[in-house]
Structures are given as structure tokens and as C-alpha cells.
C-alpha angles and dihedrals in degrees: 000000000000136000091268088063095055115093128187122219124218091261095049098264122141128237125185115216131180115206094174107142096187135036126255095242091062090049091050092051090051091048094228141092096036105170114229089224094066119120120236091247090065090061101031102040091186086074092064097079114152093345099059106187096324094114097040091096090058090058089048090050090055090051091047094051089047090052093048094050098042100032087226131110117250109267089014115187095027127113118247094254091051091051091048091050094048094048091047090051091050095248108149122212115271117265118221117246088220092074122096119265091249094051093045091050092048092051092045091053091050091049097054107138092203104078092209089061096043108097128235123245089256091055091049091054087065094052115114091237090062095038093053091044093050093052096042114115122241090258092061113120123229087232088072088074096041100052 
């Protein structure tokens, strides 16, 4: 998941689309095109353990929320090989201090390298960042979450 895969409908609904035309393993073998939203367990398969890739989307969600709130790509400013190395080493992208405590905490939970500590989607739905967002009126400004 990344911002480029989130589509808005005419009535304000969200759709998630995946236009990936090749799989990640082929990209890894070629050493190019490593998406900055990839979880460490994609690159270092020994990390998967009992979870496999079931929690990889949670990592990607954290990167996507980070991108939405900062308007910067995860690992922005780094070369592809440096991004690949950091992800493989389990080094999450930096999270701006300018974000609210709730948004920072939400992103940090999503970017847990230890899969046992990374929450499920159901657990994230109970997080204050999501609860406040869900109850926010249509006049609420995005800056509310960033400051």
C-alpha cells in the first residue's frame, strides 16, 4: 500500500488499487525499484517466522500514513540501495517531530520491526489516531493531525 494506490470516488469514498505489474521478488533480484513502503520481512525473509507476510500491509500502512501527513516519501532523499539496506536491517523511516503524538504513536506501532509487537488491523482500529479521525466532522482540517 502507498498513496499512489489510494483512489477517491466521486462521493468521497476510498478504493485501494494495486497496479503492480511485477512481483517484489523479481525487483529484488534485479536490485531496482524497491518500494520504500516494503516491510523488512519482504527483504529479509528470515524475519517472517510464524507470521509470513501477514503483517507486511501494516508496515506499508504506517509508511502511507507518514507520507500523507508529511507529504514526503518514506526514506526520502536516500538512494534506492540505501533504502533497500535500511529496510533489510529493520530501520524504519524517520517520523517527523512535527506530527501529533497520536499520529506519531500510530505510525510507530505500524513500523514495529518485531512482528509480535506489530499490531493487527483490528488493533489499529482501536487506536486513538483512528478513533479521533473517524469521529472528526467534515469541517476538520488535516492540520489537526499534524500539529
